[in-house]
N, C-alpha and C positions, 0 to 999 in steps of 0.2 A: 504493499499499499504506499503511495507516495503522499508526502505531507502536502497539504494545500499551500499554494504559493503565497508569499508575503508581499507586501507592497513596498519594502525597502530592501536595499542591498545588504545592510547589516543590522537591521532591527525587525523583529517580528511582534507587532503589538496587538495581535488578534486574540490570543488566548494564552494563559499561563502554561508553563512547560508540562505541568502534571495533567493537563487536559488534552494534549495533543497525541493523536495516534501516529503510528508508523515511524520510520527512522527520520531523525531530525537533521543530521549532518552527513558529510562525507565520512569515509572510514577513519581518517585520522581524528576528526572532531568527535566522531562517535565513540571512540576509545575513551576520550576525555569525559564525555557526558556520562558513559557508563560508570566511571569512578565518581562523578559528581552526584548522580541521582541515586546510585545504589551503593551506599557506604560499605556494605557488607562485602563488596566484590574487590575492595582495595584495602591494603593495609595502611596504617598511618605513617606518614613520612617522619623521618628523624630530623630534628632541627639542630644546625650547628650551634655550638657553644650554649646549648640548652635554652635558646631564645624561643619564645612563644609569641606569635603575631597576635595583635589586638585589632579587632574590628569594632568601631564605636560610633555612637551618635555624638556629634560635636556641633554646638554645645550639648551638654547632657540635659539641660532643661531650658525651656523657653516659656514665656507668657505671651498670649496674644489677647487683644481685645476681640469681642464678638464682631466678625466681619473683618478683622485685621489679619495680616499675613505675616509669616516668619519662615525662615529657612534653617534647615538642619542638614548638615553635611554627614555622610557615612564615610569615615576615614579608616584607612589601614595603617598600622604602625609596626615597624620592626619585622616585616615579613621577609623571608629568604626563599629563593628557588620558587617564586610565585608565577604560576602560569594560567590557571583557570579559576574562575569565581562563580559562586551561585549564592544569591541573597534572596531569602524569603522573609519579608517583614510584615508586621501587622500594626494597625492602629484602630482607634474607635471611630467608625464612620458616622456615628451619631454626633460626635463633637468636631470632626475635622473632615475637610476635603483636601486632596492633593491638587494643586494647580497644574495644568498641563504645561510641560516645558516645551511642547512642540505642537502647536495647534494644526499644522499642516499634515501631521500623521494621524490616521484613525486611532481613536482611543486616547488614553491618558498616559503620559510618560513622565518620568523624572529626568532631571538634567544630568548627563554624564559629568563626572568630576574631572580634574586635571589628568588623572592617570588614564581613564578610559577614553578621554578625547584624543589621546596619542594615536596616530594612525596605525601603530603596531598592534593595537587592541581592536578586536571586533566585539561589538555589543550584539549578541545574538537575540536576547530577549530583554524588553524593557516595558513592563505592563504594570499599570496601576488599576485596581478595581475599587472605585470610591463606594461602591455599594457594599462590598464585602469587607473593605478595610484591609486590603493586601497590596503589597508591592513585590514584584518579582523581577530580578535582574540576573541574567547570564552573560558572562563575557570571558574571552580568552585571547591570548596572544596569537596572531595569525601564523607565526613561525612555530611549527610543531615542536621544535627542539629548544625554543627560546624560553627564558625565565627572566624574572625581575626581582631585585631586592630593594628594600627601602620603606618609606612612609609617604603616603599621598592621600588625596581625596578620591574616593570611588564614585559617589553619586551626591547630588544635592537635591533635597526635597523641599519644595515650598508648600506649607500648609496654610489653609484658610480656616479660621475659627467659625464654625457653623452653629454651635450650641455651647452654652456654658458648661464647664466641666473639665476634667482631667483625662487625658489619653496617654498611655504608655506606647511609645514607639518600640516594639519588641523585635529584636533581631531573632526571629524564631528559628531559622535554619540558615546557617552561614557555613559554606564549604569553600575552602581554598585547596587548590590542587598543584602539585608540580608538573613538569612536562610529561611524565608517565601516568598522569591520572591519580597518583597517590595523594591521599588527603594529608594536609599540613595541620599541625596542632594550631588551634586558634581559640583565643578568649574573646568574649563579646561583652559589650556594655550598652545597655538600652538607653533611650532617651525618655523624657517627660515633656509633654506639651500641655499647658494649662490655658484654658480659655475663660477669661475673667469678666470683662466689662461689656455689657450689651450696649449701653448707651454710646460708646465710642464708635459704633459702626455707622451712625447716622451721617458721618463726615465722609465725603467721597475721598478715595485714595487714588493716586495715580495708577493708570492702567499698566499692567505688567508689559514690558517689551520683551521680544523674543531675541535670544542670542543665536545667530545663525550657525555658529560653530558647534553648538551642542547636539544638533541633529543634521537635517539637510543632507539625506543620503540618497534620495530617490533620484533617478535620472530623468524624471518627467520634467518637461520644460514648457510653460505656456507659450503658444505661438500665435496669439491673436494677431491677424494681419490687417492693417488699415489699407483700404483700396480708395483711390481718388474718387470713385463714383459715389461714395457714401456722403451725404451731406445732412446736416442737422436741420430740421424743420423749424419754422419760427414759432411753432405753438408750444415748444419746450417739452413735449412728451418724449418718453424715453424708449418706447417699445417699438416704434416703427422703423427705426434707423440702426438697429443693432444686429450685427452679423455674428452668429455664434459658429465657429469653425470647428469641425470635428478634431482638429489637431490639438485642441485644449485638453483632450482626455489624457490623464497621466498613464504612463506605462511603467512597468517594472522590469529591471534586469536581473532580479533575483531568480535563481533557478531552485527547483525543489530540494536539491541535495548539494548545497555549496560545500566546497572544500577549503581549508584553511591554506592560504599561500602567503608568502612574504610580500606579494605585490598589492594586497588588498589595502586600499586607502579610502579616507573619507574626504569627499570633495563637495564643496558648496554648489548647489544647483542654481543656475541663473533663473531669476523669477522677474516679475513685473517691476520691482524696485530692488535696489541693492540689499535692502534689509528683508526681503521676502515679500510674499503676496500681501497687498493691503488687507486690513481686517476690519469688519464691521462687527462691533461688540455691544453688549449691554454693560453699562458701566454705573455704579459697581456692579460686578456679576452676581453678588449675593447681597440683598437688601433686607432689612428687618423692620417690622412695625410691632410695637410692643402692646398695642391694645386695639380693640375694635374701634373704628371710626377715626383713628389716627392715619396719617399719610407719610409716604416716603417718596422720593423722586430719583428717577434713573435717567440717564442719558443714553441715547444711541450714538455711539462715537464711531468715526471712520479714522483709521490709523495707517500711517505709513503710505499714503496714496500720492500719486503723481498725476498731474493734468486732469483733475477731476472737474466735470461740468454739470453732471446730473446724478441723482441718486434716487433709488426706489427701494422701499423695504415693506415687507408684509410680516406682521408679528401676530402670535397668539398668546393668550393668557387664560387663566382659569377664572371666569366670571362669577363663580360661586364664592371665591375667596377674596378677590379684590376687584375694584372697578376703577376706570380711568377718570380722573377729574377733569372737567372741561376747562381747557386753557383759554377759551374765547367765549364768554358769557353773552356777547352781542349776538351770536347765532344760536338761539336755544334749540332749534330743530336738530342740531348735530353736535356731537362731542369731538373736540379737536384736541391735538397735542400742541405744545409750544415749539415752533420751528426754530432751528438754529441758523448759522450762517455758513455752514460748511456741507454742501455748496450754498451760495446765497439763493434764496427762494424768489427769483425773479418771476418764475412761473410755477404755480402750485397745481399740479394735476390731481393730487389726492392728499386729503388730510382729514381722516375720519376714524374714530374709535367706536366700535360696537360693543357696548357693555352687556348685551344679551348673548351675542355669538362669541365674545372674547377674542376680537380681532383688532388690529391697528394697521391702517394703510397710509403710507406717506410716500409721495413722489414729487420731487422738486427739481427744477433746472435753473441755471444761470442764462443770461442773455448776453450777447455782445453789446458793448466792448469789454465787459467785465473779464478780468484775466482768470485762467483756470486755478483751482485750488491745489496746493501741494502740502504734504505733512499730515497733521492730525487736526481734527476738528469735531464739532458736534452737529449732527443732522437734526436732531430734535430732542426735546425733553418731555418726559412722561411722569405725571404725578398719579400714583396709585393710593386709593383708599381702602383700608382693611374692612371686609365685610364679615369674615368668620376666621377661625383658627385654621391653619393649614399652610402649605407651600404651593405657590403658584409659579410654574415655569414661565419664563419670557422667552419664547422660541421663535427663531427666524424661519418661517415657512418658505420664504424666498427673499433674495436681495439682488440689487443690480446697481453697478457703478458704471458711468459712461463718461467718455472723453468729449472734447469740443466737437468732434465730427460724428458723434453718436455711436461710436464703437464701444463694446463692452470692456471694461477693465477687469481682468480676473481678480477675484478676491475670495476671502474665507470669512465665515461668520462665527461668533462665539455667543452662545445662549447665556442667559442669566436666570435668576429666580427671585421671587419676593416671598419671605417667610413672615407669617402672622403669629404672634405668641399671645396666648391668653393666660398662661400659667405663670407662676412665680418661680424664681430662681434664688437660692440662698448662697451668697458668698460669705462663708464663714471664716472666722479667724480665732486661732488658739495660740497659746505660747506654752513653753515647756521649761522645766527646772533642769539646770546643769547641762545643757546640751550646747554643742558647737552649732552654729547656723547650718552647716552642711548636714548636720545629723537630724535636722527638723523634718526632713522628708521621710514620711512614714504613713503607713495605712491607718485609716480612721474608721470607726463605725459611728454612723449617724442614724438616729431614730426620731421620728415625728409622731407625737401623740395628740390626738384631740383631747382637750381638758376633760377629765372625768373618766376617759377610757384607759383600760389596762393593756390593750392590744395596740401596737404602733399602726398608724395609718400609712406610714412610709419607712422603709429601712433602706440605707445606702451604705456602700463600701466606697470610700473615696480616698484619694492620696493627698496628703498635706504637703505643700511645697516648702521651699526654704525660708519663706516669710511667715509661715504658719497659716497660709490661706488654703481653703478647699472650697469646692463648688459642687452643689447638687441642684438638680433642676426638674422641670415637669411636675411642679407642686400645685395643686389647685389652691386658689387664694382661700385664706381662712386663718383661724387662730390656733397655734400649736404650742405644745411644749416641746422644745428642741433639745435633744440629748446628743452628746458627743463623748467618745473615749478613744484611747488608743489600745494597743495590745495588752497593756498591763496597768491600767488606770481605773480609778472610779469614774462614774458618769458625771460630766458637767451638764448642767441644764439651764436653759432660759425658759421661764415660765410664761405662758400665755402671750406668746410673741405673735404679732400680726404679720402674716405673709401676703403681700400684695402682688398684683400682676407686674412682672418685670424683675428688676434686680432688688434683692433685699440683702443689706450688708448687716451681718450679725456678729457681735463680739461674744465669744464663749469662754473666755477667760484662761486662767492657768491650769493646765492638765496636772492632776494630782496622781503621780505614778506610785507603784509599790504594790498594786493589787495583781500579783502574779497569776492567781487562780481565778480571777474576776468574779469573786463571790460577794463583792460589795464591801469588803472589810479588809484593811491592811493589818495583818496580825502575824502570829507565829508560824502559820502555814506559809505565808509568803517569805518569811525569813528562812524557812527550811529549804524552799526552792532556790533561794539566793545562795545559801551556804553550801548547797550540793554543787552548784555550778561555778562557785567563786574561783577565780584565777584562770578561767578558761576563755578562749576567744574563738570566734568563727574562723575556719570550719572544723575546729575540734569537735568530735561527735558528743562530747560531754557538754558542749556549749548549750545553754537553754535561753532562748530569745525571750522567754517570759520574765527573766530577771535582768535583762539588759535595758535598764530604765532610761539610760540616756542615749540609747540607739547608736553606741559606738562600736558595736560588734566585739566588745570586750566586757567581761564582768569583773569589776574591780572595786576599789575603795569609792569611786564616784557613785557607783550604783548603790553601795551600802549606805553612803551619806543620804541619797534620796530617800531610801527605805527608812532610815532612822528619822528624818525630818518628818515624814508622813505616817510613822508608825502609830497606830491606834485610831486612825480616822476610819470613818465608815459612812455608808449612805451616799446620797447624791450631793454634788457640790452646786449649790444654787448660785448663778451668776446674775448680777444686776448691773444696771448702768446703761449707757447708750453707746452705740445703737442698740 
């Protein structure tokens, strides 16, 4: 069985490696992949000088505002005799999206790092699944006998915060191989991405620009031809003068069974502009409304274009979740959006929004002697009002850019979405006794009780960051007793706390550690657990995390001091104050 052809020479973005049938590579590459995908078939390689490579998220922790972006690099350090790579990473898709590093390639990809951008490396797979929360990368040196030593960046991942909370970027499966397919010893270090502040997302952020050297491997070249017989009609319409030539269809030079050769290189593909094809995008791509009846505004932006004279877009949205607010109240029979000046709307062929069908249609053109538009600009601005909770896609059903003589300018479109939140989010804060700031990162248990009830309405497992902040979300507005504890503490509680729609900042005080058995009292039983494990450190099998009160991975005099300070305390610790 042959593998279905991919659309690029060195990247297959269609499906993860574990879903593909049939042989994937030529004979030499297949030997590598056998070692990569089936660890039992290859022995572990020996490292000179007892070095063990590290593959890690860098930085190890970042914080994003809701709707904000941040980049995490996956780096390799101190690797020796390195030839092949397999990465399988996971993240929480309810909290994060990965922004596509190459809009011209089907699917979503991460950006190759400095190492994999070297033409001596072939990126065979680069697949992001934002629905499942997975990232898969396979790469290897093109010369079957070549290897690489050192430290460098493998990939760069740009995350978008889509919901408040904490996501671990888990390096679930990391395999490094030598030229014979033998696995190298490797340690891994995960990352943490925390999405904190919803209100910050209402500010528009600059649209991401694409770095052409990160991808651009297809041999497809747009070849729209301008013929002297085509002229622009004075009516300013866009559809009667556009010639769509069949040569615009991309082709692929990738064969079903590529072999690795030393001549494989990455070359930039010529496109309509030096930076790549122009893009028509929803900006910001993710917008948020925090209550019914509130509004948010998005722009339809045209980026990286040359010689633009006319533009036409047709968009769809979910009319049960949002509606378009009329930008021109002087024409009550129709709903219009606000037109921009890119291109300038000397002629307006269409400007109408249908809040029943969920459609937006805009078509404008300039007239002589106005000069054509180059660069970036705003075609129109759309104001959405929230009708009910949910997420509405803002989807391009079609788009068209035209030059001064009416020929189509090839372009790509990038959809967006508008999310409406009716529920509350708690951004809580705690502090700890006797801990270094780096040791504040730890698991927390959170429980919300309706006053008078003994069974929690909500329970959460969250991760506290280095500032003592954690986030839990999707809480129906109301009044709750909010409780929090770590792995070896009493419960801290805020009584009868009102949780409103949107962000609720809650101070939950100083965590009282020492309750190793979590029975609600710090007593001789906890002292027994501490004394049994005293003097041990992780990964000693006698190490007991229940007695590591300062989260230092060592059980010593500092943990004893915390226990002694809190000895005899019991029950819940009621926290008061504001917020």
